[in-house]
C-alpha positions in Angstrom: 3.0 -1.6 9.4 -0.1 -1.7 11.6 -3.2 -2.4 9.5 -5.7 0.5 9.6 -8.5 -2.0 9.1 -7.9 -4.8 11.7 -5.0 -3.3 13.7 -2.6 -6.3 13.3 1.0 -5.9 12.4 2.1 -6.8 8.8 5.6 -7.0 7.4 5.9 -4.9 4.3 8.9 -5.1 1.8 9.1 -1.9 -0.1 12.3 -2.4 -2.0 11.9 -1.6 -5.6 8.2 -0.7 -5.3 8.5 2.8 -6.7 6.8 6.0 -5.8 3.3 4.6 -5.3 1.8 1.1 -4.8 -1.2 -0.6 -3.2 -0.8 -3.5 -0.7 -3.3 -5.9 0.8 -3.2 -6.9 4.4 -2.4 -10.6 4.8 -4.8 -10.9 7.8 -8.0 -9.1 6.8 -7.3 -8.5 3.1 -7.9 -4.7 3.5 -6.1 -2.4 1.1 -3.5 0.3 1.8 -2.0 2.8 -0.5 1.7 3.6 -0.1 2.8 7.0 -1.4 6.5 8.1 -1.4 6.9 11.0 1.1 10.7 11.5 1.0 13.9 9.9 2.2 15.3 9.1 5.6 18.9 10.2 6.4 20.1 6.6 5.6 18.7 6.9 2.0 15.7 4.6 2.7 12.4 5.7 1.2 9.7 7.1 3.6 6.2 6.2 2.6 2.8 7.7 3.7 0.2 5.0 4.2 -3.5 5.5 3.7 -6.4 3.2 4.2 -8.4 2.2 1.0 -12.0 1.1 1.6 -12.7 -0.6 -1.8 -10.5 -2.7 -4.1 -8.5 -0.5 -6.3 -9.6 -0.3 -10.0 -7.6 -2.4 -12.2 -6.4 -1.0 -15.5 -6.4 -3.2 -18.6 -9.6 -2.4 -20.5 -11.7 -5.3 -19.2 -14.7 -3.3 -18.2 -18.1 -4.7 -19.0 -20.9 -2.7 -20.7 
């Protein structure tokens, strides 16, 4: 994948990741969201990649009041 933040190439292993996941670039630490967009003829999953500006919200109920 080519990072949409810094433009560098990053190797992404998507095996077993599911329908949707977020990945951080190893070069600039920018976030990308991967969304399942179908399958290739070989059976491999095709993902749509979008740039995420801020760190994704983490679920777990640790919000401060």
